[in-house]
BAFI-3210 file (N, C-alpha, C; in Angstrom, 3 decimals, decimal comma, padded with zeros to 6 digits):
// residues 298
n [1|2|3|4|5|6|7|8|9|10|11|12|13|14|15|16|17|18|19|20|21|22|23|24|25|26|27|28|29|30|31|32|33|34|35|36|37|38|39|40|41|42|43|44|45|46|47|48|49|50|51|52|53|54|55|56|57|58|59|60|61|62|63|64|65|66|67|68|69|70|71|72|73|74|75|76|77|78|79|80|81|82|83|84|85|86|87|88|89|90|91|92|93|94|95|96|97|98|99|100|101|102|103|104|105|106|107|108|109|110|111|112|113|114|115|116|117|118|119|120|121|122|123|124|125|126|127|128|129|130|131|132|133|134|135|136|137|138|139|140|141|142|143|144|145|146|147|148|149|150|151|152|153|154|155|156|157|158|159|160|161|162|163|164|165|166|167|168|169|170|171|172|173|174|175|176|177|178|179|180|181|182|183|184|185|186|187|188|189|190|191|192|193|194|195|196|197|198|199|200|201|202|203|204|205|206|207|208|209|210|211|212|213|214|215|216|217|218|219|220|221|222|223|224|225|226|227|228|229|230|231|232|233|234|235|236|237|238|239|240|241|242|243|244|245|246|247|248|249|250|251|252|253|254|255|256|257|258|259|260|261|262|263|264|265|266|267|268|269|270|271|272|273|274|275|276|277|278|279|280|281|282|283|284|285|286|287|288|289|290|291|292|293|294|295|296|297|298]
n.u [000,538|000,626|001,404|000,467|000,571|-001,398|-002,936|-003,672|-004,909|-007,208|-008,620|-009,553|-011,044|-013,441|-015,100|-017,548|-017,670|-018,740|-018,559|-018,154|-015,445|-012,874|-010,125|-007,510|-005,719|-002,937|-000,851|002,075|005,128|004,925|002,175|002,698|004,555|002,579|000,654|-002,361|-004,915|-005,986|-007,899|-009,470|-012,320|-014,214|-017,025|-019,215|-021,476|-023,539|-023,117|-022,803|-025,329|-026,967|-025,977|-026,070|-028,551|-029,162|-029,162|-026,405|-024,438|-022,887|-020,607|-020,028|-019,077|-016,667|-014,575|-014,910|-013,291|-011,523|-010,629|-009,568|-008,034|-006,166|-005,228|-004,821|-002,506|-000,061|-000,397|000,087|-001,600|-004,211|-007,699|-011,113|-014,395|-017,452|-018,822|-020,037|-022,366|-023,450|-022,283|-020,219|-017,363|-014,003|-010,835|-007,190|-003,659|-001,495|001,840|004,395|007,503|007,623|006,360|002,745|001,745|-001,254|-004,456|-006,743|-010,363|-012,971|-016,589|-019,899|-022,131|-025,664|-027,381|-027,644|-029,913|-029,433|-029,999|-028,064|-027,766|-027,570|-026,841|-027,300|-028,266|-031,062|-033,144|-035,016|-036,861|-036,739|-036,956|-040,325|-041,401|-040,721|-041,264|-040,435|-041,469|-041,081|-040,296|-040,928|-039,150|-040,962|-038,826|-038,815|-039,027|-037,138|-035,146|-035,597|-034,905|-032,119|-030,920|-031,983|-030,763|-027,497|-028,154|-028,594|-026,248|-024,323|-025,003|-024,368|-021,671|-021,382|-021,906|-019,836|-017,909|-018,475|-018,616|-015,868|-015,383|-016,815|-017,719|-017,857|-020,906|-019,683|-017,458|-018,097|-019,222|-017,557|-015,541|-017,088|-016,843|-015,299|-013,889|-015,641|-018,594|-021,772|-022,023|-024,947|-025,904|-024,512|-025,015|-027,680|-027,327|-026,049|-027,200|-029,751|-028,481|-027,444|-030,363|-030,657|-029,786|-026,791|-024,837|-023,580|-023,268|-022,675|-022,360|-019,933|-017,851|-017,329|-016,500|-014,506|-013,072|-012,398|-010,080|-008,924|-007,524|-006,238|-004,068|-002,519|-003,560|-004,164|-006,906|-006,428|-005,604|-007,730|-010,635|-009,782|-008,673|-011,509|-012,963|-011,670|-012,183|-014,309|-017,325|-019,963|-020,997|-022,181|-021,653|-019,175|-019,440|-020,794|-019,230|-016,938|-018,060|-018,491|-015,461|-015,792|-014,931|-011,705|-008,217|-006,798|-004,317|-002,855|-003,209|-001,679|001,207|000,750|001,693|004,533|005,439|005,926|006,673|008,966|010,316|011,564|012,062|014,049|017,458|018,217|017,665|017,179|016,634|014,548|012,197|012,066|010,482|008,455|007,432|006,634|004,746|002,621|002,223|000,861|-001,355|-001,828|-002,761|000,217|000,392|-000,818|000,797|003,420|002,363|001,723|004,786|005,618|004,820|005,257|008,540|008,385|007,128|009,250]
n.v [-001,166|002,328|005,197|007,754|011,686|013,383|014,692|014,787|011,457|013,251|014,297|012,394|011,035|011,834|011,177|008,073|007,034|006,521|008,214|011,120|013,459|015,107|017,119|018,560|020,291|021,227|022,911|023,079|023,117|020,839|020,826|023,414|022,955|021,207|022,472|022,924|024,296|025,422|023,643|021,277|019,876|017,101|016,311|017,338|018,574|016,696|015,882|018,808|020,315|018,334|019,259|021,832|021,502|021,353|022,753|025,004|023,408|023,802|024,971|022,837|021,302|022,924|023,119|019,804|019,422|020,775|019,932|017,094|016,897|018,621|015,917|013,980|015,210|015,646|012,360|011,049|009,025|006,704|007,718|006,885|007,224|009,066|012,149|014,956|015,365|012,833|011,597|009,446|008,601|008,041|008,998|009,812|010,673|011,534|011,785|013,024|013,045|012,580|014,127|015,181|015,995|016,683|016,006|013,587|012,956|010,651|010,111|009,005|009,123|010,920|010,695|008,952|006,861|005,177|004,468|006,501|005,987|007,384|008,491|011,066|012,846|013,275|016,387|015,396|016,938|017,961|016,170|014,617|017,257|017,146|015,073|012,456|009,190|005,842|004,649|006,301|009,433|012,993|015,142|017,890|017,438|015,894|017,728|019,255|017,273|016,708|019,468|020,117|017,451|018,489|020,533|020,251|018,654|020,075|021,635|019,527|019,014|021,673|021,575|019,339|021,190|023,000|021,838|021,456|023,689|026,868|029,482|032,722|033,578|033,649|033,709|030,423|030,068|031,116|029,473|026,836|027,473|027,071|024,756|024,362|024,195|026,175|029,623|029,996|027,625|027,651|029,985|029,043|027,473|028,034|029,945|028,608|026,891|029,083|030,137|028,010|028,035|026,869|028,343|030,875|034,004|036,104|035,241|033,264|035,495|036,803|034,647|034,584|037,227|037,653|035,585|037,070|038,695|037,244|036,601|038,859|040,638|043,979|046,207|047,110|044,829|042,702|043,699|043,671|041,010|040,394|040,698|040,025|037,348|037,260|037,971|040,101|043,456|043,689|042,304|042,373|044,909|044,530|042,342|043,819|045,487|043,945|043,685|046,522|046,775|046,059|046,167|047,510|049,678|047,622|045,029|045,438|045,820|043,570|041,696|042,640|041,561|039,205|038,733|040,541|040,291|042,375|046,131|046,807|048,368|050,185|052,728|052,382|049,124|049,617|051,382|048,678|047,434|048,428|049,460|046,832|046,241|047,817|046,754|044,462|045,714|047,530|051,193|053,721|055,082|054,118|051,543|053,843|054,621|052,362|050,731|052,448|051,925|048,900|050,230|052,248|049,726|047,731]
n.w [000,278|-001,465|001,042|002,121|003,094|005,676|004,320|001,734|003,173|004,443|002,245|000,355|002,431|001,530|000,328|000,866|003,145|006,760|008,378|010,860|010,955|011,809|012,351|014,765|014,248|016,649|016,397|017,028|014,807|012,874|011,888|010,433|008,423|006,937|006,223|006,657|007,749|011,126|011,810|011,022|008,809|007,878|006,029|008,218|008,342|009,105|011,665|012,686|012,556|013,992|016,732|016,855|017,221|019,898|023,722|024,259|022,771|020,382|021,680|023,761|022,341|021,046|023,545|023,941|022,019|022,856|025,805|024,466|022,822|024,103|026,350|024,110|022,883|025,014|025,841|023,872|022,790|021,603|022,555|023,710|024,217|025,408|025,016|026,172|025,145|024,122|022,506|021,356|020,802|018,703|019,158|018,470|018,073|015,635|014,753|013,973|013,181|016,074|017,327|018,712|016,264|015,611|016,071|015,448|014,971|015,085|014,624|014,427|012,459|013,465|012,231|011,392|012,636|014,548|018,400|020,320|024,209|026,870|030,149|033,614|035,350|038,185|039,898|043,155|042,308|039,952|039,310|039,009|038,568|035,744|034,913|034,365|032,873|031,513|028,019|024,913|024,061|022,879|021,234|022,298|025,160|025,755|025,703|027,300|029,540|029,058|029,417|032,141|033,342|032,880|034,556|037,329|037,448|037,490|040,354|041,729|041,261|042,675|044,971|045,817|046,127|047,714|049,608|050,677|051,693|052,712|050,720|048,643|046,580|044,188|043,567|043,528|041,405|039,315|039,804|039,133|035,915|035,088|035,433|033,182|033,199|031,765|031,135|031,601|032,981|035,190|037,023|037,133|038,914|040,781|042,100|042,768|044,732|046,472|047,653|048,955|051,229|051,019|050,488|052,177|052,029|053,685|056,818|056,089|054,843|057,453|059,162|056,859|057,408|060,461|060,595|059,838|060,650|062,906|061,631|061,776|060,193|058,812|058,608|055,823|054,437|055,187|053,560|051,311|050,795|050,902|049,289|046,718|046,834|046,043|048,111|047,830|047,893|050,569|051,871|053,329|053,757|056,050|057,336|057,694|059,109|061,756|062,473|064,149|066,688|066,601|068,436|065,828|066,214|068,367|067,761|065,310|066,516|067,537|065,768|065,042|066,607|066,563|064,168|063,762|066,681|067,811|067,636|064,800|065,627|063,597|061,060|058,578|058,204|060,537|058,443|056,927|057,632|058,722|056,418|055,837|057,197|056,314|054,163|055,452|055,967|057,468|057,890|057,709|060,179|062,021|062,240|063,211|065,157|066,889|066,967|068,629|070,856|071,724|071,591|074,234|075,562|076,545]
ca.u [000,009|000,544|001,281|-000,120|000,225|-002,894|-003,550|-003,882|-006,243|-008,216|-009,415|-009,311|-012,732|-014,422|-016,285|-017,105|-017,036|-020,360|-018,227|-017,366|-013,879|-012,576|-008,935|-007,745|-003,942|-002,141|-000,097|003,474|006,201|004,189|000,973|002,767|004,682|001,385|000,009|-003,536|-005,789|-006,260|-008,668|-009,835|-013,643|-015,221|-017,936|-019,514|-022,990|-024,425|-023,181|-023,298|-026,253|-027,248|-025,716|-026,499|-029,989|-028,665|-028,490|-024,554|-023,916|-021,201|-019,727|-019,669|-017,589|-015,413|-014,492|-014,476|-011,714|-010,256|-009,413|-009,660|-006,682|-004,303|-005,324|-004,309|-000,589|000,227|-000,347|000,949|-001,786|-005,552|-008,741|-012,963|-015,344|-018,424|-018,854|-021,003|-023,752|-023,560|-022,142|-019,365|-016,147|-012,642|-009,492|-005,801|-003,150|-000,463|002,371|005,129|008,910|008,243|005,379|001,696|000,816|-002,473|-006,448|-007,931|-011,621|-014,196|-017,685|-020,861|-023,202|-026,093|-028,616|-027,839|-031,531|-028,824|-030,467|-027,489|-027,657|-026,629|-026,537|-027,467|-029,169|-032,432|-032,384|-036,480|-037,996|-037,013|-038,069|-041,082|-041,400|-040,940|-043,280|-040,334|-041,410|-040,492|-040,812|-039,798|-039,930|-040,807|-037,535|-039,058|-038,917|-035,773|-034,356|-035,373|-034,683|-030,598|-031,062|-032,306|-029,565|-027,020|-028,090|-028,784|-024,949|-023,260|-025,620|-023,874|-020,416|-021,186|-022,100|-018,294|-016,576|-018,407|-017,323|-013,843|-015,326|-017,772|-016,938|-018,661|-021,270|-018,744|-016,032|-018,104|-019,700|-016,179|-014,817|-017,833|-017,329|-013,540|-014,626|-016,378|-020,259|-021,867|-022,523|-026,460|-026,048|-023,083|-025,915|-029,109|-026,765|-025,592|-028,968|-030,544|-027,429|-028,293|-031,777|-031,434|-028,441|-025,388|-023,978|-023,685|-022,605|-022,420|-021,321|-018,315|-017,254|-017,237|-015,996|-013,480|-012,618|-011,922|-009,510|-007,845|-007,276|-006,015|-003,688|-002,297|-003,383|-004,991|-008,497|-006,721|-005,542|-008,746|-011,404|-008,871|-009,276|-012,832|-013,094|-010,578|-012,577|-015,865|-018,760|-020,705|-020,540|-023,263|-022,139|-018,377|-019,489|-021,522|-017,893|-016,276|-019,132|-018,087|-014,281|-015,550|-014,387|-010,986|-007,514|-005,631|-002,776|-002,164|-003,042|-000,159|001,917|001,672|002,215|005,434|006,263|005,808|007,517|010,493|010,522|012,069|012,194|015,439|018,034|018,647|016,755|017,308|015,541|013,116|011,674|011,616|009,449|007,058|006,810|006,164|003,632|001,591|001,280|000,086|-002,912|-002,203|-001,594|001,399|000,113|-001,482|002,151|003,637|001,431|002,610|006,623|006,139|004,277|006,302|008,977|007,834|006,588|010,894]
ca.v [-000,218|003,200|006,389|009,348|012,003|013,724|016,372|013,965|011,026|013,848|014,128|011,018|010,866|012,754|010,130|006,829|007,033|007,189|008,879|012,175|013,052|016,399|017,960|019,740|020,918|021,349|024,589|022,797|023,223|020,295|021,387|024,579|021,819|019,956|023,493|022,991|025,033|024,998|023,636|020,516|019,591|016,821|015,734|018,236|018,782|016,068|015,760|019,928|020,832|017,849|019,467|022,933|022,252|020,950|023,861|024,832|022,130|024,850|025,701|022,193|020,749|023,766|022,249|018,661|018,862|021,548|018,237|015,703|017,130|018,378|014,626|012,644|015,888|015,194|011,270|010,507|007,317|007,737|008,023|006,480|007,500|009,791|013,796|015,751|014,824|011,306|011,006|008,413|009,078|008,101|010,169|010,001|011,619|012,259|011,962|013,259|013,718|013,053|015,323|014,955|017,123|017,279|014,752|013,150|013,037|010,128|009,788|007,865|010,440|010,936|010,630|006,487|005,902|004,316|004,862|006,520|005,847|008,783|009,003|011,590|012,187|014,228|015,784|014,824|017,957|018,123|014,466|015,682|018,376|016,264|014,341|011,731|008,757|005,183|004,897|006,960|010,846|013,238|016,118|018,424|016,552|015,087|019,067|019,542|016,788|017,259|020,919|020,093|016,695|019,860|021,663|019,210|017,805|021,744|021,567|018,119|019,693|022,970|021,160|019,010|022,435|023,667|020,936|021,336|025,420|027,418|030,538|033,148|032,499|034,313|032,157|028,598|030,569|031,374|027,419|026,001|027,904|026,546|023,117|023,875|024,618|027,350|030,476|029,973|026,772|028,240|030,949|028,685|026,158|029,038|030,652|026,889|026,718|030,209|029,644|026,768|028,341|026,007|029,619|032,346|034,877|037,044|034,469|033,502|037,136|037,341|033,799|035,245|038,616|036,847|034,541|037,853|039,396|036,103|036,120|039,670|041,624|045,183|046,449|047,318|043,952|042,270|044,486|043,947|040,094|039,416|041,368|039,107|035,879|037,527|038,775|041,419|044,339|044,181|040,711|042,763|045,819|043,688|041,857|044,500|046,434|043,343|043,827|047,675|046,790|045,982|047,491|047,802|049,566|046,120|043,813|045,161|045,525|042,033|041,216|043,238|040,603|037,749|038,520|040,891|040,152|043,980|047,029|047,244|050,521|050,683|053,772|051,712|048,773|050,318|051,500|047,939|047,033|050,012|048,659|045,270|046,445|048,554|045,623|044,292|046,103|048,872|053,087|053,700|056,207|052,656|051,267|053,878|053,757|050,132|050,902|053,660|050,993|048,343|050,887|051,908|048,585|047,980]
ca.w [-000,054|-000,879|001,914|002,087|003,944|006,085|003,704|001,234|003,602|004,168|001,304|-000,287|002,987|001,515|-000,802|001,613|004,894|007,589|009,196|011,065|010,472|012,258|012,805|015,129|014,539|017,268|016,404|016,193|013,998|011,969|011,221|009,816|006,980|006,542|005,453|006,887|008,359|012,394|012,416|008,972|008,917|007,170|006,577|008,744|008,126|010,021|013,555|013,525|012,669|015,369|017,881|017,069|017,878|021,671|023,950|024,266|022,016|019,507|022,344|024,360|020,858|021,447|024,713|024,335|020,847|023,704|026,526|024,202|022,005|025,047|026,581|023,093|022,877|026,521|026,642|022,723|022,374|021,365|023,889|023,266|025,111|025,610|024,925|026,302|024,797|024,476|020,982|021,576|019,987|019,223|018,799|017,756|017,573|014,564|015,360|013,119|014,031|017,807|017,842|018,107|015,436|014,828|016,410|015,071|016,589|014,373|015,379|014,261|011,896|014,486|011,244|011,054|012,718|016,000|019,961|021,531|025,396|027,454|031,601|034,009|037,428|038,587|041,344|043,365|041,931|038,808|037,695|039,712|037,815|034,062|034,787|033,557|031,990|031,364|026,884|023,808|024,834|021,799|021,160|022,840|026,258|025,110|025,382|028,430|029,995|028,785|030,124|033,809|034,096|032,929|035,961|038,341|037,618|037,843|041,499|042,509|041,357|043,360|046,578|045,941|046,041|048,858|050,733|050,816|052,843|052,259|050,140|048,232|045,255|043,109|043,738|043,320|040,027|038,667|039,922|037,960|034,362|034,638|034,954|031,964|032,573|030,560|032,665|032,327|034,167|036,645|037,207|037,912|040,304|042,127|042,289|043,744|046,047|047,774|047,713|050,118|052,946|050,751|050,408|053,495|052,206|054,601|057,774|055,944|054,848|058,731|059,565|056,980|058,397|061,652|060,130|058,628|062,080|063,613|060,908|061,743|059,063|058,936|057,823|054,024|053,854|055,060|052,911|049,376|050,676|050,464|047,769|045,936|046,982|045,651|048,872|047,122|049,002|051,687|052,913|053,271|054,963|057,096|057,662|058,566|060,779|062,621|063,941|064,352|068,536|067,514|068,411|065,233|066,949|069,571|066,461|064,496|067,488|067,737|065,046|064,388|068,222|066,469|062,785|064,172|068,421|068,634|066,845|064,406|065,708|062,370|061,187|057,702|059,188|060,463|058,316|056,109|059,304|058,754|055,394|055,275|057,869|055,336|053,067|055,629|055,518|058,049|057,186|058,014|061,794|063,043|062,028|063,915|067,154|067,559|067,204|070,165|072,208|071,561|072,309|075,424|077,017|076,220]
c.u [000,665|000,534|001,294|-000,053|-001,430|-003,353|-004,914|-005,891|-007,230|-009,620|-009,838|-010,665|-013,488|-015,365|-016,304|-017,119|-018,912|-019,710|-018,047|-016,574|-013,775|-010,998|-008,793|-005,861|-003,750|-000,872|001,621|003,257|005,425|002,806|001,286|003,170|003,820|000,560|-001,952|-003,714|-005,900|-006,910|-010,254|-010,865|-013,353|-016,332|-019,081|-021,242|-023,944|-024,735|-023,256|-024,982|-027,488|-027,116|-026,179|-028,534|-029,985|-027,971|-026,879|-024,307|-023,062|-020,353|-019,212|-019,103|-016,260|-015,006|-013,969|-013,328|-010,613|-008,802|-009,059|-007,997|-005,286|-004,456|-004,055|-002,740|-000,545|000,861|000,661|-000,131|-003,603|-006,484|-009,971|-013,111|-016,476|-018,854|-019,457|-021,961|-023,945|-023,636|-020,621|-017,949|-014,457|-012,037|-008,397|-005,048|-002,206|000,005|003,270|006,448|009,082|006,481|004,183|001,811|-000,247|-003,911|-006,562|-008,940|-012,576|-015,557|-018,627|-021,568|-024,682|-027,567|-028,344|-028,419|-030,100|-028,879|-028,563|-027,993|-026,825|-027,646|-026,492|-028,269|-029,763|-032,597|-034,154|-037,247|-037,886|-037,738|-039,599|-041,830|-041,289|-041,426|-042,608|-040,979|-041,111|-041,130|-040,587|-040,485|-039,327|-039,259|-037,495|-038,239|-037,553|-034,712|-034,414|-034,982|-033,244|-030,390|-031,273|-031,096|-028,260|-026,756|-028,343|-027,009|-023,516|-024,087|-024,807|-022,562|-020,137|-021,310|-020,537|-017,595|-017,065|-018,110|-016,215|-013,501|-015,696|-016,667|-018,080|-019,109|-020,519|-018,309|-016,806|-018,417|-018,489|-015,165|-015,937|-017,366|-015,247|-013,258|-015,153|-018,269|-020,514|-022,349|-023,822|-026,481|-025,557|-024,908|-026,621|-028,489|-026,382|-026,530|-029,918|-029,677|-028,010|-028,633|-032,128|-030,185|-027,303|-024,900|-024,663|-023,502|-021,920|-021,679|-019,897|-017,448|-016,388|-016,479|-013,897|-012,176|-011,961|-010,263|-008,063|-006,783|-006,339|-004,394|-001,881|-001,725|-004,098|-006,888|-008,288|-007,032|-007,037|-010,067|-011,280|-009,780|-010,511|-013,499|-012,820|-011,730|-014,029|-017,406|-018,684|-020,861|-020,568|-022,582|-019,624|-017,842|-019,837|-020,030|-017,165|-016,719|-018,787|-016,762|-014,436|-015,245|-012,624|-009,941|-006,703|-004,503|-001,990|-002,913|-001,881|000,955|002,712|001,614|003,755|006,042|006,773|007,011|009,000|011,377|011,018|011,473|013,131|016,192|018,073|017,344|015,888|016,461|014,230|012,327|010,984|010,492|008,309|006,336|006,188|004,872|002,053|001,215|000,404|-001,458|-003,009|-001,606|-000,218|001,050|000,020|000,129|003,163|003,459|002,137|003,736|006,715|005,332|005,017|007,612|009,109|007,169|008,490|011,603]
c.v [001,495|004,574|007,990|010,229|012,382|014,625|014,991|012,836|011,692|014,188|013,180|010,845|010,818|011,947|009,237|006,700|007,374|008,256|010,057|012,441|014,483|015,806|018,057|019,430|021,542|022,634|024,466|022,592|022,137|020,538|022,323|023,765|021,438|021,746|023,451|024,373|025,212|024,175|022,742|019,744|018,289|016,116|016,581|018,631|017,895|016,464|017,589|020,902|019,834|019,390|020,953|023,153|021,852|022,259|023,338|023,858|022,640|024,439|024,107|021,317|021,489|022,982|020,811|018,780|019,836|020,529|017,496|016,347|018,140|017,134|012,948|013,810|015,250|013,177|010,254|008,827|007,811|007,683|008,100|006,667|008,933|011,255|013,688|015,847|013,405|010,878|010,606|008,743|008,824|009,580|010,126|010,537|011,096|012,645|012,364|013,593|013,239|013,870|014,795|016,405|017,231|015,766|014,915|013,277|012,388|009,705|009,254|009,231|010,045|010,954|008,830|005,939|005,184|005,144|004,968|006,735|006,892|008,659|009,789|011,503|013,212|015,095|015,672|015,952|018,639|016,969|014,854|016,493|018,163|015,566|012,519|010,266|006,505|005,217|006,315|008,595|011,272|014,695|016,562|018,093|016,237|016,683|019,682|018,757|016,585|018,064|020,623|018,492|017,368|020,099|021,280|018,238|018,952|021,982|020,810|018,523|020,791|022,138|019,585|019,928|022,537|022,421|020,683|022,952|025,945|028,721|031,152|032,390|033,097|033,444|031,272|028,996|030,278|030,156|026,715|026,371|027,271|025,266|022,863|023,735|025,820|027,970|030,001|028,596|026,774|028,916|030,016|027,728|027,026|029,458|029,386|026,585|028,024|030,715|028,955|026,749|027,358|027,406|030,646|032,838|035,464|035,705|033,904|034,399|036,908|036,561|033,921|036,534|038,480|036,112|035,559|038,815|038,607|036,753|037,758|041,016|043,092|044,687|046,725|046,115|042,641|042,204|043,530|042,031|039,086|040,445|040,890|037,567|036,740|038,040|039,779|042,044|044,583|043,542|041,333|044,059|045,124|042,467|042,619|046,141|045,161|043,994|045,466|047,337|046,558|046,779|047,159|047,543|047,994|044,847|043,854|045,297|043,614|041,148|041,144|041,496|040,054|037,082|039,013|040,467|041,850|044,787|046,917|048,601|051,062|051,711|052,679|050,247|048,827|050,401|049,708|047,325|047,897|049,624|047,289|045,479|046,938|047,253|044,929|044,796|047,615|050,103|052,958|054,886|054,975|052,005|052,032|053,977|052,946|049,892|051,867|052,978|050,309|049,134|051,535|050,654|047,658|048,366]
c.w [-000,113|000,336|001,139|003,308|004,067|005,627|002,272|001,506|004,388|003,111|000,452|001,166|002,897|000,520|000,780|002,520|005,813|008,877|009,951|011,646|010,514|012,629|013,036|015,360|016,173|017,588|016,477|015,259|012,159|011,186|010,356|008,687|006,232|005,525|005,357|007,337|010,105|012,569|010,851|009,541|008,104|007,342|007,954|008,978|008,928|011,275|014,034|013,155|013,649|016,538|018,045|017,708|019,454|021,966|024,068|023,470|020,869|020,996|023,488|022,869|020,984|022,901|024,590|023,393|022,404|024,671|025,324|023,292|023,285|025,423|025,564|023,134|024,143|026,579|025,287|022,329|022,271|022,578|023,230|024,389|024,738|025,307|025,885|027,017|024,225|023,262|021,616|019,849|020,360|018,259|018,637|016,884|016,105|015,038|013,931|014,077|015,608|018,219|017,349|017,794|014,698|015,756|015,602|015,394|015,018|015,554|014,353|013,405|013,264|013,149|010,792|011,709|014,088|017,181|020,352|023,127|026,113|029,388|032,077|035,006|037,095|039,791|041,075|042,405|040,978|037,978|038,640|038,543|036,228|033,534|034,398|033,431|031,255|029,043|025,599|024,352|023,444|022,075|021,991|024,443|026,411|026,083|026,885|029,624|030,541|029,647|031,887|034,226|034,335|034,269|036,870|039,074|038,252|039,762|041,972|042,818|042,038|045,001|046,696|046,283|047,551|050,330|051,439|052,005|051,907|051,656|049,536|046,805|044,008|042,666|042,957|041,588|039,019|038,553|038,023|036,000|034,282|034,612|033,264|032,258|032,082|031,234|032,181|033,033|034,961|036,792|037,677|039,532|041,364|042,781|043,304|044,609|046,663|048,093|049,218|051,361|052,242|050,723|051,547|053,178|053,628|056,214|057,517|055,728|056,659|059,461|058,669|057,263|059,273|061,182|059,515|060,263|062,761|062,666|060,893|060,442|059,062|057,907|056,079|053,614|053,329|053,863|051,322|049,598|050,119|049,614|046,425|046,035|046,427|046,402|048,011|048,330|050,278|052,490|053,480|053,994|056,140|057,889|058,586|059,711|061,782|063,442|064,163|066,164|068,495|067,120|067,698|065,830|067,939|067,874|065,285|065,344|067,661|066,692|063,838|066,284|067,594|065,677|062,827|066,136|068,481|067,626|066,608|065,219|064,670|061,745|059,391|057,869|059,477|059,944|056,785|057,016|059,063|057,566|054,634|056,744|057,346|054,725|053,864|055,197|056,913|057,996|058,399|059,724|062,197|063,083|063,185|065,165|067,948|068,181|068,545|071,785|072,549|072,243|073,774|075,851|077,599|077,809]
res [m|e|c|c|d|l|g|t|f|l|d|a|m|v|c|g|t|d|l|h|i|s|v|v|f|t|g|r|p|g|s|e|i|m|q|r|p|y|h|h|v|v|h|k|k|p|v|c|s|a|m|r|k|l|p|d|g|n|s|s|c|v|r|c|r|m|a|v|q|k|y|v|s|r|h|g|k|p|l|a|g|y|c|q|k|g|v|f|e|y|c|a|p|v|i|w|r|g|e|t|v|a|v|v|i|t|m|p|d|p|a|d|g|k|i|k|k|l|s|l|h|l|l|v|e|q|y|a|e|l|g|v|q|t|g|e|i|i|s|e|k|a|e|a|i|l|d|a|g|r|l|c|g|a|i|r|r|g|m|a|m|l|g|y|g|d|q|s|a|r|r|l|a|y|k|l|t|a|k|g|v|d|r|d|t|t|n|r|a|v|a|y|l|t|e|r|g|y|i|r|e|e|s|t|a|a|l|r|a|r|q|g|v|s|k|g|w|g|e|r|r|i|r|e|d|l|c|a|h|g|f|t|r|e|a|v|e|e|a|m|e|e|l|s|d|t|d|w|v|e|n|c|a|s|a|i|r|k|k|y|g|e|i|p|e|d|k|g|e|r|q|k|l|i|a|a|m|m|r|l|g|y|d|a|d|t|v|k|e|a|v|r|d|i|l|r|e|s]
***
């Protein structure tokens, strides 16, 4: 059998196959030598048309291609399994001079009439609301069930993340989207968890603020930390209000004693100490007063 390059192979596959073939190039030197576009697709219409009818179909394909490319490129071996929409895929690397330059993804044409099984989880209230029963499901009902399954999956993943520790709604939403959950499903999942008390913005913000005090942080550093972790303005202000009776001078002095032991006599070293305390969130006046208190004690 005569060997051919990848481009000739793809051109030959235009006729005589029932498979949807997608090739994702990794952008490495080999793909440039082949002079092929970044993403070359053969027989795309049947699969893409079916995917466009599904909620978040196109973006799901993009996420799948990126995940598959990363895995196959890293391990240099084929991968097979079901995509996010329940379509079985077989993915294989194209290796040129020891480097994975492309990933070939094949899947059956959804118009072939074959029944594809998809396993998903539903909440009890979703199951009751949808009235799921055994038998054939009309397309409109199937879309609703798939959407409910995605929402349930996002809720379950969010609860697992909260199991590691309380966090703000915005922080949890960021983590869910980073895991590939679409924005609409993420927002609904976070709203569900908030309404049922799994996300407690005010109490979590107050706890984190108190932890900041115990770490020797100043008021500014604590406020910045709460904002960085996505707490709402109301939760931040309420948490800071609970710290209104904190003696920031004493807290700063305690942090200085813990880190330095005593105030250095050298003027340059003392300026470095003051700068370090200001980075912890204290203003200059508070730091200088804390230094004077420590010197008086000594």
